[in-house]
Rosetta silent file (secondary structure, phi, psi, omega in degrees, C-alpha in Angstrom):
SEQUENCE: MKKFWMAIGLLFLLISIIPVISVAKEMQHKELDYQVIPDEAIRLRILANSDSEKDQELKHKVRDEVNEVITEWVKDIDDIEEARKLIQENLPELEEVIRDTLEKENSDEDFELEYGENVSFPAKLYGNYLYPAGEYEAILVTIGEGSGANWWCVLFPPLCFLDFFNGTSVASDEVEEVEEEEEVEVDFFLFKWLGLS
SCORE:     score description
SCORE:     0.000 S_00000001
   1 L     0.000  -32.832 -178.633  120.955   90.512   72.436 S_00000001
   2 H   -65.564  -39.468  176.857  117.258   91.233   71.789 S_00000001
   3 H   -60.665  -42.658 -179.378  116.546   90.503   75.465 S_00000001
   4 H   -58.477  -51.030 -179.317  119.292   92.915   76.496 S_00000001
   5 H   -63.815  -35.407  174.328  117.801   95.814   74.493 S_00000001
   6 H   -66.014  -39.169  179.337  114.294   95.065   75.790 S_00000001
   7 H   -64.169  -43.155  176.444  115.686   95.115   79.291 S_00000001
   8 H   -59.963  -44.137  179.646  117.407   98.445   78.680 S_00000001
   9 H   -65.357  -38.266  177.071  114.166   99.903   77.257 S_00000001
  10 H   -68.647  -37.739  176.986  112.156   98.668   80.261 S_00000001
  11 H   -61.052  -47.326  177.764  114.772  100.038   82.635 S_00000001
  12 H   -60.835  -42.200  176.516  114.583  103.440   80.960 S_00000001
  13 H   -60.069  -48.240 -179.185  110.751  103.327   81.150 S_00000001
  14 H   -58.676  -47.040 -179.843  110.973  102.421   84.855 S_00000001
  15 H   -60.645  -40.325 -179.804  113.415  105.245   85.540 S_00000001
  16 H   -72.911  -21.464 -179.046  111.135  107.782   83.819 S_00000001
  17 H   -83.870  -29.279 -175.488  108.103  106.686   85.801 S_00000001
  18 H   -50.928  -50.058 -177.186  109.758  107.021   89.294 S_00000001
  19 H   -61.077  -36.847  178.857  109.461  110.934   89.424 S_00000001
  20 H   -64.492  -41.464  178.989  105.707  110.661   88.556 S_00000001
  21 H   -65.956  -41.584  179.608  105.164  108.165   91.378 S_00000001
  22 H   -65.428  -38.731  179.402  107.074  110.416   93.836 S_00000001
  23 H   -66.188  -39.569 -179.349  104.996  113.459   92.919 S_00000001
  24 H   -64.765  -40.327  178.806  101.735  111.450   93.326 S_00000001
  25 H   -65.132  -41.747  177.623  102.843  110.263   96.801 S_00000001
  26 H   -61.018  -40.891  178.785  103.778  113.815   97.817 S_00000001
  27 H   -67.218  -38.416  178.294  100.381  115.077   96.731 S_00000001
  28 H   -63.615  -42.716  176.498   98.673  112.303   98.689 S_00000001
  29 H   -63.420  -37.903  177.263  100.585  113.250  101.865 S_00000001
  30 H   -62.556  -41.626  179.517   99.710  116.921  101.357 S_00000001
  31 H   -61.605  -44.190  179.444   96.011  115.914  101.015 S_00000001
  32 H   -64.605  -40.190 -179.596   96.223  113.960  104.339 S_00000001
  33 H   -64.888  -30.882  179.622   97.935  116.861  106.089 S_00000001
  34 H   -63.332  -26.960 -177.349   95.139  119.157  104.950 S_00000001
  35 L   -94.773   12.968  179.859   92.630  117.097  106.946 S_00000001
  36 L   -68.822  140.055 -179.321   94.445  117.235  110.244 S_00000001
  37 L   -73.233  130.642 -178.173   92.199  118.361  113.084 S_00000001
  38 L   -67.626  161.000  178.892   93.008  121.818  114.276 S_00000001
  39 L   -59.556  -44.678  179.463   93.940  122.436  117.942 S_00000001
  40 L   -94.308   96.789  179.884   90.731  124.448  118.508 S_00000001
  41 L  -144.149  157.784  175.473   88.025  122.053  117.459 S_00000001
  42 E  -119.797  122.851 -178.944   84.766  120.688  118.870 S_00000001
  43 E  -102.968  165.612  174.600   84.134  117.011  118.291 S_00000001
  44 E  -125.954  124.698  176.437   81.053  114.835  118.485 S_00000001
  45 E  -125.736  131.292  179.456   81.367  111.315  119.915 S_00000001
  46 E  -124.256  121.719 -178.125   78.534  108.811  120.097 S_00000001
  47 E  -102.274  128.067  178.713   78.854  105.607  122.031 S_00000001
  48 L   -82.449  159.686  178.391   76.480  102.729  121.236 S_00000001
  49 L   -60.325  -43.288 -176.544   74.942  100.584  123.983 S_00000001
  50 L  -152.932 -176.749  174.035   76.727   97.460  122.579 S_00000001
  51 L   -96.456   13.354  174.748   78.181   96.092  119.362 S_00000001
  52 L   -65.471  152.172 -176.936   74.975   94.246  118.421 S_00000001
  53 H   -57.829  -39.001 -178.230   73.692   95.099  115.009 S_00000001
  54 H   -65.943  -45.503 -179.725   70.510   96.664  116.505 S_00000001
  55 H   -67.186  -37.463  177.202   72.472   98.921  118.897 S_00000001
  56 H   -65.946  -40.012  177.075   74.888   99.972  116.135 S_00000001
  57 H   -62.304  -42.525  178.610   71.975  100.834  113.858 S_00000001
  58 H   -60.441  -45.669  178.695   70.432  102.904  116.663 S_00000001
  59 H   -56.368  -41.796 -178.044   73.764  104.740  117.121 S_00000001
  60 H   -66.737  -37.002  178.961   73.761  105.601  113.413 S_00000001
  61 H   -65.083  -44.283  178.263   70.200  106.942  113.568 S_00000001
  62 H   -62.983  -44.880  179.432   71.103  109.148  116.554 S_00000001
  63 H   -53.802  -50.073 -178.762   74.305  110.190  114.751 S_00000001
  64 H   -58.775  -44.167 -176.556   72.367  111.303  111.622 S_00000001
  65 H   -72.913  -46.089 -178.202   69.840  113.365  113.516 S_00000001
  66 H   -64.572  -45.156 -179.033   72.324  114.974  115.928 S_00000001
  67 H   -61.090  -45.844 -178.364   74.880  115.710  113.167 S_00000001
  68 H   -60.887  -42.356 -179.446   72.241  117.294  110.931 S_00000001
  69 H   -69.563  -44.732 -176.556   71.025  119.625  113.702 S_00000001
  70 H   -70.890  -37.856  179.841   74.475  120.684  114.947 S_00000001
  71 H   -61.269  -38.509  178.558   75.877  121.095  111.393 S_00000001
  72 H   -63.643  -43.624 -178.944   72.995  123.490  110.716 S_00000001
  73 H   -61.357  -45.950 -169.983   73.825  125.487  113.889 S_00000001
  74 H   -98.511    1.483 -173.962   77.519  125.985  113.114 S_00000001
  75 L   -57.380  -32.058 -175.416   77.523  126.164  109.268 S_00000001
  76 L  -105.404   10.107 -176.135   77.880  129.974  109.142 S_00000001
  77 L  -102.083  135.240  175.785   80.117  130.340  112.223 S_00000001
  78 L  -124.310   12.275  177.707   83.886  130.793  111.933 S_00000001
  79 L  -119.286  124.855 -174.851   84.646  131.685  115.552 S_00000001
  80 H   -65.400  -32.305  176.699   85.036  128.835  118.086 S_00000001
  81 H   -62.564  -38.436  176.304   83.812  130.986  120.999 S_00000001
  82 H   -69.009  -37.766 -179.707   80.584  131.615  119.159 S_00000001
  83 H   -66.948  -42.893  178.492   80.276  127.942  118.303 S_00000001
  84 H   -59.827  -45.317 -178.530   80.859  127.012  121.991 S_00000001
  85 H   -62.488  -48.107 -178.300   78.173  129.489  123.179 S_00000001
  86 H   -59.839  -42.965  177.949   75.724  128.276  120.598 S_00000001
  87 H   -65.744  -49.282  177.928   76.194  124.619  121.442 S_00000001
  88 H   -53.791  -48.133 -179.163   76.013  125.299  125.212 S_00000001
  89 H   -65.867  -27.627 -171.749   72.745  127.236  124.832 S_00000001
  90 L  -105.336   12.323  176.790   71.168  124.610  122.633 S_00000001
  91 H   -57.482  -39.612  178.477   71.974  121.406  124.665 S_00000001
  92 H   -62.311  -37.265  175.984   68.329  121.073  125.778 S_00000001
  93 H   -61.317  -41.157 -176.829   67.272  121.072  122.113 S_00000001
  94 H   -66.905  -42.935  175.233   69.853  118.422  121.394 S_00000001
  95 H   -55.583  -40.996 -178.575   68.547  116.264  124.256 S_00000001
  96 H   -66.329  -39.906  178.105   65.081  116.505  122.748 S_00000001
  97 H   -60.001  -44.120  179.673   66.428  115.415  119.301 S_00000001
  98 H   -66.477  -47.408  179.421   68.075  112.378  120.830 S_00000001
  99 H   -57.816  -44.293 -179.241   65.006  111.521  122.912 S_00000001
 100 H   -66.931  -36.764  178.682   62.726  111.824  119.865 S_00000001
 101 H   -64.941  -44.449 -179.712   65.079  109.687  117.751 S_00000001
 102 H   -65.918  -40.472  175.788   65.155  106.920  120.338 S_00000001
 103 H   -63.780  -41.864  176.749   61.367  107.033  120.637 S_00000001
 104 H   -62.032  -32.263  179.536   60.904  106.942  116.865 S_00000001
 105 L   -88.853   10.266 -179.792   63.129  103.889  116.751 S_00000001
 106 L    55.015   38.223  179.138   61.030  102.228  119.546 S_00000001
 107 L  -100.811  137.088  178.269   64.065  102.101  121.810 S_00000001
 108 L  -101.481   12.481  178.840   63.720  102.099  125.603 S_00000001
 109 L   -66.450  139.718  169.307   67.490  102.846  126.029 S_00000001
 110 L   -87.809  174.190 -178.755   68.335  105.755  128.208 S_00000001
 111 E  -152.212  158.898  175.163   71.119  108.195  127.257 S_00000001
 112 E  -124.548  140.810  177.115   73.486  110.752  128.595 S_00000001
 113 E  -125.176  122.791  176.958   74.519  113.974  126.865 S_00000001
 114 E  -135.382  152.951  178.288   77.523  115.912  128.033 S_00000001
 115 E  -134.321  126.663 -178.853   79.609  118.728  126.622 S_00000001
 116 E  -169.486  178.292 -176.277   83.079  119.503  127.975 S_00000001
 117 E   -94.697   -2.019 -173.686   86.760  119.929  127.334 S_00000001
 118 E  -123.871   43.819  176.900   87.799  116.529  128.836 S_00000001
 119 E   -85.542  125.770 -175.315   85.927  113.915  126.780 S_00000001
 120 E   -76.415  137.081  178.116   88.149  110.861  126.315 S_00000001
 121 E  -128.439  139.204  172.717   88.894  109.621  122.793 S_00000001
 122 L   -78.381  161.489  171.952   90.769  106.462  121.814 S_00000001
 123 E   -63.714  147.111 -178.644   93.572  106.617  119.230 S_00000001
 124 E  -137.189  125.885  175.746   92.273  106.278  115.737 S_00000001
 125 E   -95.781  115.231 -179.539   94.111  105.299  112.588 S_00000001
 126 E  -120.163  104.309 -173.863   92.484  106.939  109.603 S_00000001
 127 L    67.251 -123.952  178.428   94.149  106.252  106.321 S_00000001
 128 L  -102.836    8.198 -175.897   97.822  107.013  106.942 S_00000001
 129 E  -111.010  132.283  178.218   97.209  109.472  109.719 S_00000001
 130 E   -98.884  117.000  174.953   97.080  108.518  113.442 S_00000001
 131 E   -89.635  113.327 -173.893   94.732  110.676  115.511 S_00000001
 132 L   -68.838  148.813  174.935   96.165  110.359  119.077 S_00000001
 133 L   -64.469  154.051  175.816   94.194  109.278  122.044 S_00000001
 134 E   163.634 -171.340  178.935   93.430  112.007  124.610 S_00000001
 135 E  -105.215  127.960 -176.502   90.920  114.273  126.166 S_00000001
 136 E  -134.006  158.999  174.994   89.255  116.739  123.769 S_00000001
 137 E   -70.306  126.676 -174.467   86.497  119.287  123.733 S_00000001
 138 E  -164.161  160.557  165.256   83.409  117.406  122.559 S_00000001
 139 E   -96.045  127.042  179.220   79.760  116.622  122.820 S_00000001
 140 E  -117.284  123.539  175.488   79.486  113.076  124.051 S_00000001
 141 E  -110.997  119.667  176.619   76.268  111.034  123.576 S_00000001
 142 E  -108.760  116.170  179.758   76.209  107.778  125.522 S_00000001
 143 E   -95.921  126.604  177.658   73.420  105.402  124.619 S_00000001
 144 L    55.148 -129.070 -178.936   72.508  102.842  127.257 S_00000001
 145 L   -67.520  -27.786 -179.945   75.658  101.158  128.665 S_00000001
 146 L    70.650   24.205 -177.217   77.890  102.941  126.158 S_00000001
 147 L  -101.381   11.743  179.089   80.036   99.768  125.817 S_00000001
 148 L   -98.138  177.342  177.384   79.700   99.448  122.050 S_00000001
 149 L   -58.346  145.646 -177.523   81.803  100.865  119.216 S_00000001
 150 E  -104.926  165.064  171.759   81.807  104.641  118.908 S_00000001
 151 E  -125.376  143.505  175.898   81.448  107.048  116.019 S_00000001
 152 E  -152.542  159.758  177.567   82.992  110.491  115.991 S_00000001
 153 E  -156.132  178.479  179.565   83.683  113.483  113.836 S_00000001
 154 E  -106.134  117.079 -176.608   84.698  117.131  114.128 S_00000001
 155 E   -83.039  -36.888 -178.436   81.716  119.439  114.348 S_00000001
 156 E  -140.309  125.598  -12.062   83.658  122.655  114.407 S_00000001
 157 L   -57.977  149.597 -172.039   85.297  123.432  112.095 S_00000001
 158 L   -63.550  111.233  174.224   82.919  121.159  110.208 S_00000001
 159 L  -125.976   21.656 -175.717   84.842  117.982  109.247 S_00000001
 160 L   -72.889   -5.971  174.187   82.027  115.478  109.608 S_00000001
 161 L   -71.192  -16.416  175.973   82.311  114.712  105.886 S_00000001
 162 L   -79.562  125.933 -176.741   85.380  112.714  106.952 S_00000001
 163 L   -88.483   81.240 -176.611   84.140  109.257  107.913 S_00000001
 164 H   -68.160  -16.359  176.715   86.248  108.676  111.038 S_00000001
 165 H   -60.241  -32.033 -178.900   84.001  105.642  111.782 S_00000001
 166 H   -81.613   -5.628  175.339   85.829  103.756  109.057 S_00000001
 167 L   -74.259  176.039 -175.932   89.172  104.400  110.665 S_00000001
 168 E  -108.738  123.212  174.982   90.711  101.812  112.929 S_00000001
 169 E   -73.077  141.581 -177.575   90.615  102.333  116.677 S_00000001
 170 E  -127.112  125.358  175.750   94.015  101.625  118.173 S_00000001
 171 L   -64.748  147.158 -172.286   94.715  100.773  121.789 S_00000001
 172 H   -56.983  -32.480  178.950   97.264  103.090  123.315 S_00000001
 173 H   -78.629   -7.447  175.441   99.903  100.348  123.670 S_00000001
 174 H   -93.251  -10.619 -174.172   99.574   99.583  119.979 S_00000001
 175 H   -57.717  -42.942  179.341  100.247  103.160  118.873 S_00000001
 176 H   -60.617  -40.283  179.802  104.001  102.602  118.777 S_00000001
 177 H   -65.022  -40.864 -179.277  103.578   99.512  116.592 S_00000001
 178 H   -61.793  -36.075 -175.005  101.412  101.471  114.181 S_00000001
 179 H   -78.367  -21.818  179.483  103.914  104.254  113.885 S_00000001
 180 L   -71.322  139.573  179.580  106.808  101.923  113.115 S_00000001
 181 L   -85.418  138.653  177.829  107.492  101.463  109.432 S_00000001
 182 L   -81.773  143.022  175.084  107.421   97.963  108.060 S_00000001
 183 L   -77.975  138.959 -179.981  110.386   96.748  106.073 S_00000001
 184 L  -123.127  127.715  178.497  109.437   95.937  102.526 S_00000001
 185 L   -90.299  121.160 -179.496  111.430   93.690  100.278 S_00000001
 186 L  -101.460  129.411  179.015  111.500   94.944   96.709 S_00000001
 187 L  -132.375  116.067 -174.573  112.244   92.443   93.975 S_00000001
 188 L   -84.867  126.353  179.964  112.272   93.738   90.385 S_00000001
 189 H   -58.702  -29.545 -177.481  110.818   91.366   87.760 S_00000001
 190 H   -65.379  -42.245  177.841  113.359   92.703   85.310 S_00000001
 191 H   -66.389  -38.009  176.178  116.277   91.413   87.326 S_00000001
 192 H   -63.177  -44.938 -176.417  114.583   88.022   87.735 S_00000001
 193 H   -59.363  -40.406  179.391  113.921   87.883   84.028 S_00000001
 194 L   -83.808   -4.062 -179.800  117.581   88.614   83.215 S_00000001
 195 L    73.267   31.884 -175.470  118.654   86.151   85.926 S_00000001
 196 L  -101.468   -6.898  179.965  120.375   88.885   87.992 S_00000001
 197 L  -114.958    0.000    0.000  118.565   88.284   91.342 S_00000001
């Protein structure tokens, strides 16, 4: 009988916790929705020469310098047309920043810098949100062969505080798999303990 009343007490506790868990999950989804990239955005994508540790480190050095400069340019701008104009006018300065960074790192890699509306991005899974593959307005920096892992963020509006690099790149044919929900089997210890499952 004592087991029965303990089970009832635990069941009551479990039922009272469920609304709290639901609210927490809802808040988490709202937080994720808040970080969705707006339709009018300018991204920054940097492609490493290869996936070697040295090339990836070089990509991060270039990322840090380029991001710092552009973030300073657009920090007080809230109009995308103004941001576009500013970036377009300052591309030569950005080329100089990249060149100086490569020289400072004793790299003889060449690079390409382009800015346009049709820069290709792979699908990226970041937390619970899938950023779809497609062509987006962006500054693209390609170091050397550009065959290594990429890093990207949103320059305008400034969302580079989100570490998209830690997201998972997803091949386009895998996107459907990612979006499918997995079936989860739930087994309550209480039912096992009472011998009900």
